[in-house]
C-alpha positions in Angstrom: -36.8 15.4 -47.4 -35.1 11.9 -47.8 -31.5 13.1 -48.3 -31.8 15.5 -45.3 -33.2 12.7 -43.0 -30.5 10.3 -44.3 -27.4 12.5 -44.1 -28.0 15.5 -42.0 -27.5 15.5 -38.2 -30.4 15.2 -35.9 -29.4 18.6 -34.5 -32.1 20.5 -36.5 -34.8 22.8 -35.4 -37.1 24.7 -37.7 -37.1 22.2 -40.6 -38.5 19.6 -38.2 -41.6 21.7 -37.9 -41.7 22.7 -41.6 -40.6 19.7 -43.7 -40.6 21.5 -47.1 -37.6 22.0 -49.5 -37.4 25.7 -50.5 -35.8 26.9 -53.7 -36.2 30.6 -54.1 -36.9 33.7 -52.1 -37.7 37.4 -52.8 -38.7 40.0 -50.2 -41.0 38.4 -47.7 -41.8 35.4 -49.9 -40.3 31.9 -49.9 -41.0 29.5 -52.8 -40.5 25.7 -52.5 -39.6 23.1 -55.2 -43.2 22.7 -56.2 -43.7 26.4 -56.8 -45.8 26.9 -53.7 -45.2 30.3 -52.1 -45.1 31.1 -48.4 -44.9 34.3 -46.4 -41.6 34.1 -44.4 -42.5 35.2 -40.9 -39.3 33.7 -39.6 -37.1 36.2 -41.6 -34.0 34.5 -40.3 -35.1 35.3 -36.7 -34.3 39.0 -37.2 -31.6 38.6 -39.9 -33.6 39.7 -42.9 -34.7 43.3 -42.1 -34.7 44.1 -45.8 -36.2 40.8 -47.0 -34.7 38.0 -49.1 -32.4 39.1 -52.0 -33.1 42.8 -51.7 -32.3 44.0 -55.3 -30.3 47.1 -54.2 -28.1 45.1 -51.8 -27.8 42.2 -54.3 -26.6 44.6 -57.0 -23.9 46.1 -54.7 -22.8 42.6 -53.5 -22.5 41.2 -57.0 -20.6 44.2 -58.1 -18.1 43.8 -55.3 -17.6 40.1 -56.2 -17.2 41.0 -59.9 -14.5 43.4 -59.0 -12.6 40.7 -57.1 -13.1 42.5 -53.8 -11.5 40.7 -50.8 -14.0 38.2 -49.3 -11.7 36.7 -46.7 -8.9 38.9 -45.3 -8.5 37.6 -41.7 -8.2 40.9 -39.7 -6.1 42.7 -42.3 -7.0 46.2 -43.2 -9.1 46.2 -46.4 -10.9 48.9 -48.5 -14.2 47.2 -47.6 -13.5 47.4 -43.9 -12.2 51.0 -44.2 -15.4 52.0 -46.0 -17.6 50.2 -43.5 -15.9 51.9 -40.5 -16.1 55.3 -42.1 -19.8 54.9 -42.8 -20.5 53.4 -39.3 -18.8 56.3 -37.7 -20.6 58.9 -39.9 -24.0 57.4 -39.9 -24.4 55.6 -36.6 -21.8 56.8 -34.0 -21.3 60.6 -34.5 -25.0 61.5 -34.8 -25.6 59.7 -31.5 -22.5 61.2 -29.9 -21.3 57.7 -29.1 -17.6 57.5 -28.5 -17.3 53.8 -29.2 -14.5 51.8 -30.7 -15.6 48.6 -32.5 -14.3 45.1 -32.4 -14.8 42.6 -35.3 -15.2 39.2 -33.6 -16.2 36.0 -35.4 -19.1 36.3 -37.9 -22.1 35.4 -35.8 -24.0 36.8 -32.9 -22.8 34.3 -30.4 -19.2 35.3 -31.3 -20.0 38.9 -30.4 -21.4 37.8 -27.0 -18.3 35.6 -26.4 -16.0 38.5 -27.2 -18.0 40.9 -24.9 -17.9 38.5 -22.0 -14.2 38.0 -22.4 -13.6 41.7 -22.5 -15.6 42.4 -19.3 -13.7 39.7 -17.4 -10.3 40.9 -18.6 -11.2 44.6 -17.9 -12.5 44.0 -14.4 -10.5 41.0 -13.3 -13.8 39.4 -12.1 -15.3 36.1 -13.2 -19.1 36.1 -12.8 -21.7 37.8 -15.0 -25.3 38.7 -14.2 -27.9 37.5 -16.8 -31.6 37.3 -16.6 -34.5 34.9 -16.6 -35.7 33.9 -20.1 -32.6 35.6 -21.6 -31.0 34.2 -24.8 -27.5 35.1 -25.9 -26.3 32.2 -28.0 -25.4 28.5 -27.7 -21.6 28.4 -27.9 -20.3 27.6 -24.4 -19.7 31.1 -22.9 -22.8 32.5 -24.4 -24.8 29.5 -23.5 -23.9 30.0 -19.9 -25.8 33.3 -20.0 -28.8 31.7 -21.8 -31.5 31.0 -19.2 -33.3 28.0 -20.8 -32.1 25.0 -19.0 -32.9 22.5 -21.8 -30.6 24.5 -24.1 -27.8 24.7 -21.4 -28.2 20.9 -20.8 -27.2 20.3 -24.4 -23.6 21.4 -23.5 -23.1 18.1 -21.8 -21.6 19.8 -18.7 -22.6 22.3 -16.1 -22.1 25.9 -17.3 -20.5 28.3 -14.8 -19.7 31.9 -14.1 -23.2 33.3 -14.4 -25.8 34.3 -11.8 -29.4 34.7 -13.0 -31.7 37.5 -11.8 -35.4 37.9 -12.6 -36.1 40.1 -15.6 -38.4 43.0 -15.6 -42.0 41.8 -14.8 -40.9 38.2 -14.1 -42.1 38.5 -10.5 -45.1 40.7 -11.3 -45.5 44.3 -12.4 -45.3 45.7 -8.9 -41.8 44.3 -8.1 -38.7 46.1 -9.3 -36.1 43.4 -9.7 -33.3 45.9 -10.1 -33.8 46.7 -6.4 -33.2 43.1 -5.6 -30.0 43.2 -7.8 -28.9 46.3 -5.9 -29.5 44.6 -2.6 -27.6 41.4 -3.3 -24.6 43.4 -4.8 -24.6 45.6 -1.7 -24.6 42.8 0.8 -21.4 40.7 1.1 -23.5 38.0 2.8 -25.9 37.6 -0.1 -23.8 34.9 -1.8 -23.7 36.8 -5.1 -20.2 37.8 -6.0 -19.6 41.3 -7.5 -19.8 40.5 -11.2 -17.7 41.7 -14.2 -20.8 42.7 -16.1 -24.6 42.6 -16.5 -25.8 41.4 -19.9 -29.3 42.2 -20.9 -31.7 42.3 -23.9 -33.9 45.4 -23.9 -36.5 43.2 -25.5 -36.2 39.5 -25.0 -36.8 37.6 -28.3 -36.4 33.9 -27.8 -37.5 34.2 -24.2 -41.0 35.3 -25.2 -40.9 38.9 -26.5 -40.7 40.3 -23.0 -40.3 44.1 -23.2 -38.3 45.8 -20.4 -39.7 49.2 -19.3 -37.6 52.3 -19.8 -37.7 52.9 -16.1 -36.4 49.4 -15.3 -33.5 49.7 -17.9 -32.5 53.1 -16.5 -32.6 51.7 -13.0 -30.4 48.8 -14.1 -27.9 51.2 -15.5 -27.8 53.1 -12.2 -27.2 49.9 -10.3 -24.3 49.0 -12.6 -22.7 52.4 -12.2 -23.2 52.3 -8.4 -21.3 49.0 -8.1 -18.7 49.6 -10.9 -20.2 46.8 -13.0 -20.0 46.9 -16.8 -23.3 47.0 -18.7 -23.6 44.9 -21.9 -26.7 45.3 -24.1 -27.2 42.4 -26.4 -28.8 44.1 -29.4 -28.3 41.2 -31.8 -32.0 40.4 -32.4 -33.6 43.8 -31.7 -31.0 46.2 -32.9 -30.3 47.5 -36.4 -33.5 49.4 -36.5 -35.9 46.8 -35.3 -37.3 49.0 -32.5 -37.4 52.2 -34.6 -33.9 53.5 -33.8 -30.7 51.8 -34.8 -29.9 50.7 -31.3 -32.8 49.5 -29.1 -31.6 51.5 -26.1 -31.5 54.9 -27.8 -34.9 56.0 -26.7 -34.3 54.7 -23.2 -31.4 57.2 -22.7 -28.9 54.7 -21.3 -25.3 54.3 -22.4 -24.1 50.7 -22.3 -20.3 50.0 -22.0 -20.5 47.3 -24.6 -23.0 46.5 -27.3 -23.3 43.3 -29.4 -24.9 43.6 -32.8 -25.3 41.1 -35.7 -28.1 39.5 -37.7 -29.4 42.3 -40.0 -26.1 44.2 -39.7 -24.9 42.7 -43.0 -28.2 43.7 -44.7 -28.3 40.6 -46.9 -28.4 37.8 -44.4 -24.7 37.1 -44.6 -22.8 36.4 -41.3 -21.5 39.6 -39.7 -21.2 40.8 -36.2 -19.7 43.8 -34.3 -18.9 44.7 -30.7 -19.0 48.5 -30.1 -17.4 49.4 -26.8 -16.4 52.4 -24.8 
Protein backbone atom coordinates (compact mmCIF):
# COMPACT_ATOMS: atom_id res chain seq x y z
CA UNK A 1 0.00 0.00 0.00
CA UNK A 2 3.09 2.28 0.11
CA UNK A 3 2.61 3.92 -3.30
CA UNK A 4 -1.08 4.56 -2.58
CA UNK A 5 -0.32 6.20 0.76
CA UNK A 6 2.52 8.19 -0.78
CA UNK A 7 0.86 9.53 -3.94
CA UNK A 8 -2.89 9.11 -3.73
CA UNK A 9 -5.11 11.80 -2.21
CA UNK A 10 -6.43 11.33 1.31
CA UNK A 11 -9.92 11.48 -0.18
CA UNK A 12 -10.36 7.72 -0.05
CA UNK A 13 -13.01 5.53 1.50
CA UNK A 14 -13.29 1.77 1.11
CA UNK A 15 -9.57 1.11 0.74
CA UNK A 16 -8.92 2.64 4.17
CA UNK A 17 -11.00 -0.13 5.69
CA UNK A 18 -9.61 -2.85 3.44
CA UNK A 19 -5.89 -2.18 2.81
CA UNK A 20 -5.31 -4.92 0.24
CA UNK A 21 -4.08 -4.64 -3.36
CA UNK A 22 -6.40 -6.56 -5.68
CA UNK A 23 -5.28 -7.98 -9.00
CA UNK A 24 -8.06 -10.08 -10.59
CA UNK A 25 -11.81 -10.55 -10.42
CA UNK A 26 -14.32 -13.02 -11.78
CA UNK A 27 -17.97 -13.26 -10.87
CA UNK A 28 -18.36 -12.55 -7.16
CA UNK A 29 -14.70 -13.22 -6.33
CA UNK A 30 -11.79 -10.78 -6.00
CA UNK A 31 -8.19 -11.99 -5.86
CA UNK A 32 -5.31 -9.97 -4.40
CA UNK A 33 -1.63 -9.85 -5.36
CA UNK A 34 -0.86 -12.72 -3.00
CA UNK A 35 -3.46 -14.99 -4.58
CA UNK A 36 -5.87 -14.73 -1.66
CA UNK A 37 -9.51 -14.79 -2.78
CA UNK A 38 -12.39 -12.79 -1.30
CA UNK A 39 -16.13 -12.74 -1.89
CA UNK A 40 -16.97 -9.23 -3.10
CA UNK A 41 -20.02 -8.17 -1.14
CA UNK A 42 -19.40 -4.54 -2.18
CA UNK A 43 -20.07 -5.32 -5.87
CA UNK A 44 -19.34 -1.72 -6.79
CA UNK A 45 -22.23 -0.63 -4.53
CA UNK A 46 -24.80 -1.96 -6.96
CA UNK A 47 -22.72 -1.57 -10.12
CA UNK A 48 -21.92 -5.23 -10.74
CA UNK A 49 -25.29 -6.98 -11.04
CA UNK A 50 -23.72 -9.56 -13.33
CA UNK A 51 -20.43 -9.93 -11.45
CA UNK A 52 -16.88 -9.03 -12.41
CA UNK A 53 -15.85 -9.72 -15.99
CA UNK A 54 -19.03 -11.51 -17.00
CA UNK A 55 -17.82 -13.68 -19.93
CA UNK A 56 -20.77 -12.95 -22.24
CA UNK A 57 -20.54 -9.21 -21.71
CA UNK A 58 -16.75 -9.28 -21.98
CA UNK A 59 -16.93 -11.09 -25.31
CA UNK A 60 -19.30 -8.49 -26.76
CA UNK A 61 -17.23 -5.61 -25.37
CA UNK A 62 -13.96 -6.97 -26.78
CA UNK A 63 -15.63 -7.60 -30.13
CA UNK A 64 -16.83 -4.01 -30.25
CA UNK A 65 -13.34 -2.70 -29.49
CA UNK A 66 -11.77 -5.04 -32.06
CA UNK A 67 -14.13 -3.64 -34.69
CA UNK A 68 -12.95 -0.08 -33.93
CA UNK A 69 -16.40 0.84 -32.68
CA UNK A 70 -16.73 4.43 -31.49
CA UNK A 71 -15.80 4.72 -27.81
CA UNK A 72 -16.05 8.52 -27.50
CA UNK A 73 -18.44 10.36 -29.77
CA UNK A 74 -19.59 13.33 -27.68
CA UNK A 75 -23.36 13.38 -28.24
CA UNK A 76 -23.13 12.49 -31.92
CA UNK A 77 -25.45 9.84 -33.36
CA UNK A 78 -23.63 6.50 -33.47
CA UNK A 79 -24.58 2.95 -34.35
CA UNK A 80 -23.94 1.91 -30.74
CA UNK A 81 -26.32 4.57 -29.39
CA UNK A 82 -28.88 3.71 -32.08
CA UNK A 83 -28.84 0.04 -31.13
CA UNK A 84 -29.06 0.85 -27.42
CA UNK A 85 -32.07 3.15 -27.89
CA UNK A 86 -33.87 0.61 -30.06
CA UNK A 87 -33.27 -2.12 -27.48
CA UNK A 88 -34.21 0.11 -24.53
CA UNK A 89 -37.48 1.04 -26.22
CA UNK A 90 -38.34 -2.54 -27.22
CA UNK A 91 -37.28 -4.31 -24.02
CA UNK A 92 -37.86 -1.74 -21.28
CA UNK A 93 -40.23 1.04 -22.32
CA UNK A 94 -42.86 -0.50 -24.61
CA UNK A 95 -43.66 -3.57 -22.48
CA UNK A 96 -44.27 -1.21 -19.54
CA UNK A 97 -46.23 1.29 -21.65
CA UNK A 98 -43.83 4.04 -20.59
CA UNK A 99 -43.85 7.05 -22.89
CA UNK A 100 -40.43 8.30 -21.84
CA UNK A 101 -37.79 10.09 -23.84
CA UNK A 102 -34.23 9.59 -22.56
CA UNK A 103 -31.40 11.99 -21.90
CA UNK A 104 -27.76 10.92 -21.87
CA UNK A 105 -26.09 13.07 -19.20
CA UNK A 106 -22.51 12.62 -18.02
CA UNK A 107 -21.34 9.06 -17.34
CA UNK A 108 -22.11 8.63 -13.63
CA UNK A 109 -25.12 8.53 -11.35
CA UNK A 110 -24.56 11.95 -9.87
CA UNK A 111 -24.52 13.40 -13.42
CA UNK A 112 -27.98 11.92 -13.94
CA UNK A 113 -29.25 13.50 -10.72
CA UNK A 114 -27.73 16.87 -11.63
CA UNK A 115 -29.47 16.71 -15.02
CA UNK A 116 -32.80 15.77 -13.43
CA UNK A 117 -32.63 18.63 -10.94
CA UNK A 118 -31.81 21.15 -13.67
CA UNK A 119 -34.68 19.88 -15.79
CA UNK A 120 -37.24 20.20 -12.98
CA UNK A 121 -36.15 23.75 -12.20
CA UNK A 122 -36.22 24.81 -15.84
CA UNK A 123 -39.60 23.16 -16.48
CA UNK A 124 -41.36 24.63 -13.46
CA UNK A 125 -39.48 27.91 -12.97
CA UNK A 126 -39.16 27.05 -9.28
CA UNK A 127 -35.93 26.73 -7.34
CA UNK A 128 -36.35 24.42 -4.35
CA UNK A 129 -36.50 20.64 -4.29
CA UNK A 130 -37.89 18.33 -1.61
CA UNK A 131 -35.56 15.52 -0.51
CA UNK A 132 -35.72 13.09 2.40
CA UNK A 133 -33.97 12.22 5.63
CA UNK A 134 -31.16 9.69 5.09
CA UNK A 135 -31.40 10.12 1.32
CA UNK A 136 -28.30 9.84 -0.85
CA UNK A 137 -28.14 11.20 -4.40
CA UNK A 138 -24.45 11.89 -5.07
CA UNK A 139 -21.67 14.24 -4.04
CA UNK A 140 -21.32 16.76 -6.87
CA UNK A 141 -22.66 20.08 -5.67
CA UNK A 142 -26.27 19.95 -6.89
CA UNK A 143 -26.72 16.29 -6.01
CA UNK A 144 -24.94 16.82 -2.71
CA UNK A 145 -27.51 19.41 -1.71
CA UNK A 146 -30.16 16.67 -1.84
CA UNK A 147 -28.00 14.21 0.14
CA UNK A 148 -29.08 14.25 3.78
CA UNK A 149 -25.87 13.26 5.57
CA UNK A 150 -24.47 16.48 6.99
CA UNK A 151 -20.88 15.22 7.16
CA UNK A 152 -21.00 14.59 3.41
CA UNK A 153 -22.53 18.01 2.73
CA UNK A 154 -19.93 19.71 4.94
CA UNK A 155 -17.23 18.42 2.58
CA UNK A 156 -18.48 20.90 -0.03
CA UNK A 157 -16.87 23.72 1.94
CA UNK A 158 -19.98 25.88 1.62
CA UNK A 159 -23.61 25.77 2.63
CA UNK A 160 -25.70 23.89 0.09
CA UNK A 161 -29.02 25.49 -0.82
CA UNK A 162 -32.25 24.95 -2.72
CA UNK A 163 -33.40 21.85 -0.85
CA UNK A 164 -35.93 21.23 1.93
CA UNK A 165 -35.65 17.91 3.79
CA UNK A 166 -38.75 15.99 4.85
CA UNK A 167 -38.85 12.80 7.00
CA UNK A 168 -38.76 9.59 4.95
CA UNK A 169 -41.27 6.80 5.44
CA UNK A 170 -40.92 5.38 8.96
CA UNK A 171 -38.49 8.06 10.13
CA UNK A 172 -40.95 9.30 12.77
CA UNK A 173 -42.35 5.86 13.52
CA UNK A 174 -44.57 3.42 11.68
CA UNK A 175 -47.78 5.17 12.77
CA UNK A 176 -46.93 8.57 11.22
CA UNK A 177 -47.49 9.17 7.51
CA UNK A 178 -44.95 11.82 6.57
CA UNK A 179 -46.63 12.43 3.21
CA UNK A 180 -49.51 13.96 5.17
CA UNK A 181 -47.01 16.37 6.69
CA UNK A 182 -45.63 17.17 3.23
CA UNK A 183 -49.16 17.81 1.93
CA UNK A 184 -49.85 20.09 4.89
CA UNK A 185 -46.77 22.30 4.48
CA UNK A 186 -47.29 22.58 0.72
CA UNK A 187 -50.94 23.54 1.26
CA UNK A 188 -50.16 26.23 3.84
CA UNK A 189 -48.53 29.41 2.52
CA UNK A 190 -47.51 30.17 6.10
CA UNK A 191 -45.56 26.93 6.55
CA UNK A 192 -42.28 28.46 5.42
CA UNK A 193 -41.84 25.73 2.79
CA UNK A 194 -41.86 27.08 -0.75
CA UNK A 195 -43.67 25.20 -3.50
CA UNK A 196 -40.86 23.08 -4.95
CA UNK A 197 -39.93 22.20 -8.50
CA UNK A 198 -39.75 18.52 -7.61
CA UNK A 199 -39.61 15.80 -5.02
CA UNK A 200 -36.66 13.41 -5.37
CA UNK A 201 -36.92 10.03 -3.67
CA UNK A 202 -35.33 6.59 -3.49
CA UNK A 203 -37.92 3.80 -3.22
CA UNK A 204 -35.33 1.97 -1.12
CA UNK A 205 -32.62 4.05 0.51
CA UNK A 206 -29.23 2.41 0.07
CA UNK A 207 -26.48 4.50 1.63
CA UNK A 208 -28.96 5.83 4.21
CA UNK A 209 -29.43 2.42 5.81
CA UNK A 210 -31.48 0.18 3.47
CA UNK A 211 -34.76 1.85 4.42
CA UNK A 212 -37.65 0.46 2.38
CA UNK A 213 -40.58 2.77 1.66
CA UNK A 214 -43.97 1.11 1.73
CA UNK A 215 -46.04 0.92 -1.45
CA UNK A 216 -48.77 2.93 0.31
CA UNK A 217 -46.35 5.71 1.24
CA UNK A 218 -44.96 5.94 -2.29
CA UNK A 219 -48.45 6.05 -3.79
CA UNK A 220 -49.44 8.76 -1.34
CA UNK A 221 -46.28 10.71 -2.21
CA UNK A 222 -47.20 10.60 -5.90
CA UNK A 223 -50.71 11.87 -5.08
CA UNK A 224 -49.27 14.80 -3.12
CA UNK A 225 -47.01 15.67 -6.06
CA UNK A 226 -49.91 15.56 -8.52
CA UNK A 227 -52.13 17.63 -6.18
CA UNK A 228 -49.55 20.43 -5.97
CA UNK A 229 -48.23 20.19 -9.55
CA UNK A 230 -44.79 19.12 -8.35
CA UNK A 231 -42.60 16.84 -10.47
CA UNK A 232 -41.76 13.42 -9.03
CA UNK A 233 -38.19 12.18 -9.55
CA UNK A 234 -37.34 8.59 -8.63
CA UNK A 235 -33.62 8.03 -8.10
CA UNK A 236 -33.23 4.41 -9.24
CA UNK A 237 -29.46 4.52 -9.57
CA UNK A 238 -28.72 2.01 -6.83
CA UNK A 239 -31.89 -0.11 -6.71
CA UNK A 240 -32.97 0.00 -10.36
CA UNK A 241 -31.81 -2.22 -13.23
CA UNK A 242 -33.52 -5.27 -11.79
CA UNK A 243 -32.23 -5.13 -8.22
CA UNK A 244 -35.76 -5.28 -6.75
CA UNK A 245 -37.02 -7.93 -9.17
CA UNK A 246 -38.39 -5.61 -11.85
CA UNK A 247 -36.26 -3.36 -14.02
CA UNK A 248 -37.49 -0.19 -12.30
CA UNK A 249 -37.96 -0.38 -8.55
CA UNK A 250 -41.28 1.48 -8.74
CA UNK A 251 -43.02 -0.87 -11.20
CA UNK A 252 -44.72 -3.05 -8.60
CA UNK A 253 -45.78 0.06 -6.66
CA UNK A 254 -47.84 1.30 -9.60
CA UNK A 255 -46.55 4.88 -9.65
CA UNK A 256 -45.43 6.87 -12.69
CA UNK A 257 -42.51 9.21 -12.00
CA UNK A 258 -42.02 12.22 -14.24
CA UNK A 259 -38.27 11.66 -14.29
CA UNK A 260 -36.11 8.63 -13.42
CA UNK A 261 -32.37 8.45 -12.90
CA UNK A 262 -30.54 5.18 -13.62
CA UNK A 263 -26.87 4.25 -13.73
CA UNK A 264 -24.54 1.74 -11.98
CA UNK A 265 -25.47 -1.69 -13.44
CA UNK A 266 -26.99 -0.08 -16.53
CA UNK A 267 -23.78 -0.67 -18.50
CA UNK A 268 -23.71 -4.32 -17.43
CA UNK A 269 -19.93 -4.43 -17.11
CA UNK A 270 -19.21 -1.82 -14.46
CA UNK A 271 -18.34 0.87 -17.00
CA UNK A 272 -19.63 4.43 -16.35
CA UNK A 273 -23.05 4.93 -17.94
CA UNK A 274 -26.15 6.81 -16.86
CA UNK A 275 -29.54 7.68 -18.29
CA UNK A 276 -32.43 10.01 -17.47
CA UNK A 277 -35.81 8.74 -18.74
CA UNK A 278 -38.38 11.54 -18.61
CA UNK A 279 -41.96 12.23 -19.64
